[in-house]
N, C-alpha and C positions, 0 to 999 in steps of 0.2 A: 797605758802600756808603755814599758821601757824598751827600748831600741838602743841596741850595740851596733853603731856604724863602724868600719873597718876599710881603712884605705889599702888598696891592692899593694903587693909587693912592688920595690923598686925594679924598674923595668931595665933590660940589657939596652946599651948603645943609645939611649936616649937622651942624655944629659945634654941640656941647651936647646932641647926640641920642644917645638910647641906639637904636641900629639893629641890632645884632645879624645877624639873619637877615633883616631888611627890605633888599630891593633897592633900593638907593640909587644914584642915578648918579653917573659920573664922567665928565668931559668929555675930548675928544680930546688936548687940550693937554697935561693931567695923565697921561694914559696914555702919550703920546710922552715926555714927561719923566722918567717912571717908567722907561720901556723903556731909555733911553740910559744913565741911573744903573746900572740893572741890568746893562747890557752892559759897563759898566766894572769890575764886581765880579765877574763870572762868565765864565770862559775862552770864548772864541768856539767852540771845539772842542765845549764842554759844551753850550752851547746849539744847536748844529747835531745833536749826535748823541744827547743824552739825552732820556729820555722827559721830556714836560712835562705836568703835571697842574694842574687847576685846581679850585677850588671853584666850584660852579655858580652862583654870586653873579656878576650881571654885571660888578661891579666888578673881580671876579678874573678873569673869563673874556676881558675886553677887553684886558687885559694878557697874559695866557698867550696869545692869539691873536697879538698883536705878536711875543712874543717866539719862539713855535714856527712863523711863517711861513717858507715855505709849507706847513707842515704844519699839522694842527689840534692842538691839546692835547687830553688825556683829561680828561675832567669827571669828578671823584671826590667823590661825595656827602659823605665822610667827612670831607671837607677844610673844610667849612661851618662858619661861626661857632657861637659858642655861640647857643643860642635863649633869648631874654629873655621870653618870654612876654609877661603882661601890659603888661611894661614897653617892649616894643618901640615906638618913634616917638615915645614920650615924651622930654621934656626931662630929663635927670638930674636939675634942681632940683625936678621935680615928681614925683620917684618918693618914697614916703613912707619919711621917715628912719628909722622903726623897721624896715623891711625892708632898708634899705641897711646898717643896723647889724647886723641878724641875718645879713645874708651876710658881712659883715666878721668875725662872729666863728667863722665855718664856711665858709671860702672854698672848700674843697673839696668839701663835700656839699650846701649850700644851693642850693635852685632858684630863682634870680633869677625874679621874675614869674610862679613857678609852673612854669617849662619845664625849664630842663635845668642840671643841676650841672657844675663843672669836672671831677669825677670821670667824669659821663658823656662828656664831651668826650675825656677822656683813653681811655677804651673806644674810641671811634671812633678815634681818634688810633692806637692800638695795632693796632687793625684794619688800618687802611691802611698803617702802618709794616710790617705781616707781610706784606702782599701785595707792597708794593714791594720788600722785602727779599729776599723768595724769587723775584723775578724774574730775579735772577744778573746784572743789570746793575750797572755799576761806579758811576754817579752818575744823579742824577733831579734835577727842578726842579718844585717845587710852589708856586703862587701861592694865596695861602691869607689868613688874617687873624690878627690880634694874639692872640687867646686861643689858637686852635692853636698859634701858633709859641711861644708862652710854654710851652703843654705839651710840645710837641717839646724846648723849651729845658730843661727841667725834666726830661724824660725822658733826655737826653742828659748830664745832670750840669753843664750850664752855666748854670743858674738856680736859685738856693736855693730851697726851698720858702716861705720868709718872705718873699722878693720877690716872689712870683708876680704880683701886680696892679700893683705898682710899677714894675717892668721896662718899660722905654722900649721900644716897637717902631715905629718911624717909618713913616709911608706910604712904600711903595717901597723899604724896606730888605730888605736880603740878609742871612741867618743860614745858615751852613754846619754841619751837624752829620755826625758818623758814626753812622748806623744800627746799625752793628755791637755798638756799645758802649752802646746804648739800653736803660733798664731798662724794664719792664712797669709804668707807673704805674696801670694800671686794678686791678693786684691789691695794689699794694704800699701800705704804709700811711703816707700822706702828710700832714705836721701843715701847717696853714693859716698 
């Protein structure tokens, strides 16, 4: 199955914030701009026929609705961004340095803000990817977040483990992977 992963549009007034699961707004212009860019990268026939899935975050749902129209996208809770717990809504510069350093030492298992680890996000991703793969469809589109996309790229062998958080995932970017060749990161031993 070919899967097109799209990162949501740039949020309004969130620069420098750790917002993970926090619902931050995107404006109509950003959604329209992202939709136009996506339509240039994904064949029209795919967008017309493929299942379109979205994280429940409004910044994803708005773009997914634009891409799926006149259909409605399917909301997939497993596509939501990593939860950063007590870090949510704080400026990155206000997150305690010792906590950031601890996360840097164990990117895969550390739970930022006491919430969710990358390994936990990988388990959610694997669950969703398994359902998508078993649908029998040739392709699908998913509007999601940078963390989920990095997990998917790593599972597809397109992102080395050591580059997990350094890999750029631009707002509105499109990443195509083949789910048939993805590995199960939730049960693999992944170095940080």
